[in-house]
MITI-680062 format. One line per field, with one value per residue (C-alpha): residue number from 1; residue in one letter; x, y negated, z negated. Coordinates in steps of 0.05 Angstrom, whole numbers, m for minus. Example, Ala and Ser with C-alpha at 12.3 -4.5 7.8 and 13.67 -1.06 7.14 Angstrom:
BEGIN
num c(1 2)
residuo c(a s)
X c(246 273)
Y c(90 21)
Z c(m156 m143)
! end
This chain:
BEGIN
num c(1 2 3 4 5 6 7 8 9 10 11 12 13 14 15 16 17 18 19 20 21 22 23 24 25 26 27 28 29 30 31 32 33 34 35 36 37 38 39 40 41 42 43 44 45 46 47 48 49 50 51 52 53 54 55 56 57 58 59 60 61 62 63 64 65 66 67 68 69 70 71 72 73 74 75 76 77 78 79)
residuo c(m k v r v y v r l k a g v l d v q g k a i e g s l k s v g h d n v s n l r v g k v i e f d l e s e t k e k a k n e v e n l c d k l f t n p v i e d f e i t f l)
X c(239 224 162 141 71 53 m20 m50 m118 m142 m138 m202 m214 m212 m152 m177 m114 m71 m113 m104 m29 m26 m65 m19 43 14 m4 71 96 104 58 99 67 6 m33 m6 m29 m19 m9 17 76 70 133 140 181 146 168 150 175 176 169 107 73 94 66 m1 m4 13 m39 m91 m69 m76 m145 m172 m135 m86 m131 m202 m202 m259 m218 m145 m91 m29 41 85 159 204 267)
Y c(303 238 201 130 106 33 18 m51 m82 m94 m165 m203 m161 m205 m186 m207 m183 m222 m283 m276 m269 m328 m369 m350 m368 m437 m448 m438 m486 m443 m484 m459 m391 m378 m320 m270 m199 m139 m67 m1 44 119 161 237 296 338 404 411 449 387 313 314 365 322 260 294 321 254 218 269 254 180 187 232 214 155 103 79 76 26 m29 m5 8 48 54 116 115 178 165)
Z c(56 16 34 17 29 24 11 23 25 96 123 105 41 m20 m64 m132 m168 m118 m131 m206 m203 m154 m203 m261 m218 m204 m278 m296 m242 m180 m133 m73 m74 m32 1 m51 m38 m83 m60 m84 m67 m71 m67 m66 m37 15 44 115 176 221 215 258 210 151 183 194 124 93 138 110 40 53 83 27 m36 m34 m1 8 85 84 52 53 104 94 125 119 117 116 76)
! end
């Protein structure tokens, strides 16, 4: 099955990259953009017997490899 994981900084964590992009947008005339946040998308294929086992395995990957659980949240989507 195809898996998509969205990784974002937790609310309240300063998004330096987002602030830099927001500043760049404002400097080229896009003053209507605010609160820009940057994240990442990780997509992969996973072989698993059941969706529940797949979910558990992907959560484990997120906790150990894909995210820093102190400052990032993740959302899993099965396609």
